[in-house]
C-alpha positions in Angstrom: 82.5 -69.6 135.9 85.6 -70.1 138.1 87.6 -67.0 138.9 91.1 -67.0 140.3 91.5 -64.0 142.6 94.9 -62.6 143.3 95.8 -59.4 145.0 99.1 -57.5 145.7 102.1 -56.7 143.6 104.5 -59.1 141.6 105.1 -62.3 131.0 103.2 -63.2 128.6 101.4 -66.4 127.8 102.2 -69.5 129.7 102.2 -72.6 127.5 99.1 -73.9 125.8 95.5 -73.0 126.4 95.1 -76.2 128.4 98.1 -75.2 130.5 96.7 -71.7 131.1 93.3 -73.3 132.1 95.1 -75.7 134.5 97.1 -72.8 136.0 93.9 -70.8 136.5 92.2 -73.8 138.1 95.1 -74.3 140.5 95.1 -70.6 141.6 91.3 -70.7 141.9 91.6 -73.6 144.4 94.0 -71.6 146.5 91.3 -69.1 147.4 93.6 -66.1 147.6 92.5 -62.9 149.1 90.7 -60.3 146.9 92.2 -57.4 148.8 95.8 -56.6 149.4 96.8 -56.3 153.1 98.4 -52.9 152.3 97.8 -51.4 148.9 101.2 -50.1 147.8 101.2 -47.1 145.5 102.3 -47.9 141.9 104.2 -45.2 140.0 102.5 -44.2 136.7 103.6 -41.6 134.0 100.9 -39.0 135.0 102.1 -39.1 138.6 98.6 -39.7 139.9 98.2 -42.0 143.0 97.3 -45.5 141.8 97.0 -48.7 143.9 95.9 -52.3 143.1 92.3 -53.1 144.2 92.0 -56.6 142.8 93.4 -58.9 140.2 91.9 -62.1 139.0 92.3 -64.6 136.1 89.1 -65.7 134.5 88.6 -68.5 131.9 86.0 -67.2 129.3 83.0 -69.4 128.9 82.7 -71.3 125.6 86.3 -70.6 124.7 89.8 -71.5 125.8 90.7 -67.9 126.4 92.0 -66.7 129.7 91.5 -63.1 130.7 93.5 -61.4 133.5 91.7 -58.4 135.1 93.6 -55.8 137.0 91.5 -53.3 138.9 93.2 -50.2 140.3 92.1 -47.3 142.5 92.9 -44.0 140.9 91.1 -41.2 142.9 92.6 -38.4 140.7 90.4 -39.4 137.7 87.3 -38.1 139.5 85.8 -35.0 137.9 87.0 -31.7 139.4 89.9 -29.3 139.5 93.1 -31.1 138.8 91.5 -34.3 137.5 93.7 -36.6 135.5 92.1 -36.5 131.9 91.5 -39.7 130.0 94.4 -39.2 127.6 96.8 -39.3 130.5 95.0 -42.1 132.3 95.2 -44.1 129.0 99.0 -43.8 129.1 98.9 -44.9 132.7 96.9 -48.0 131.9 99.4 -49.0 129.2 102.2 -48.5 131.7 100.4 -50.5 134.3 99.9 -53.4 131.8 103.6 -53.4 130.8 105.2 -52.7 134.2 102.7 -54.2 136.7 100.3 -56.7 135.2 102.8 -58.6 133.1 105.3 -59.0 136.0 102.5 -60.1 138.3 101.4 -62.8 135.9 105.0 -63.9 135.3 105.8 -64.1 139.0 102.8 -66.4 139.6 103.4 -68.5 136.5 100.1 -67.4 134.9 99.4 -66.5 131.3 96.5 -64.7 129.7 95.1 -64.1 126.2 93.8 -60.7 127.2 94.6 -58.3 130.0 91.9 -55.9 131.1 93.2 -52.8 133.0 90.6 -50.7 134.8 90.9 -47.5 136.8 88.2 -46.4 139.3 88.0 -43.1 141.2 86.5 -45.0 144.2 86.5 -48.7 145.3 83.7 -50.6 143.6 82.7 -54.3 143.5 83.5 -56.1 140.3 80.5 -55.8 137.9 78.5 -53.6 140.3 77.0 -50.3 139.3 78.5 -47.3 141.0 77.1 -44.0 139.6 79.5 -42.0 141.8 82.5 -43.7 140.3 84.5 -42.5 137.3 85.9 -45.6 135.6 88.2 -46.2 132.6 88.9 -49.6 131.0 91.4 -50.7 128.3 92.1 -54.2 127.0 95.5 -55.4 125.9 96.9 -58.5 124.2 100.4 -59.7 125.0 103.0 -59.2 122.3 106.3 -60.7 123.5 107.2 -58.9 126.7 104.9 -55.9 126.1 101.2 -55.2 126.1 99.5 -54.2 122.9 96.4 -52.0 123.1 93.3 -53.6 121.6 90.7 -51.4 120.0 87.2 -52.7 119.5 
């Protein structure tokens, strides 16, 4: 399955499913870097330090759906004194979807059916097991110019 990798900072659905697939294919051909040159901190409601690790747009096999995955480093979610609890991290993920993911997609002319926001206490490879990492994931659909939390 082709995956479009985009990193760095920068709404909504872009046209038809075919148009989104074509846009994903164009970005995939660009072979953009998976790591930002300098991960800029992103402000979130909890105040914890958060930076973008990786973003990619991925057509889902067997469907015409496009998923945009935004992976963030959030060291403060690691267990211990002063750890940011899940209830606060969840609000941060909703904020990241509305105020970071949607603008990045719009700036690149990309759309998605689903946005997956993940926070990790340490950098990890996508899909790799990392027992030392605390990770949180939330999925969102796009409702106008906002993200809507999806519960499964």
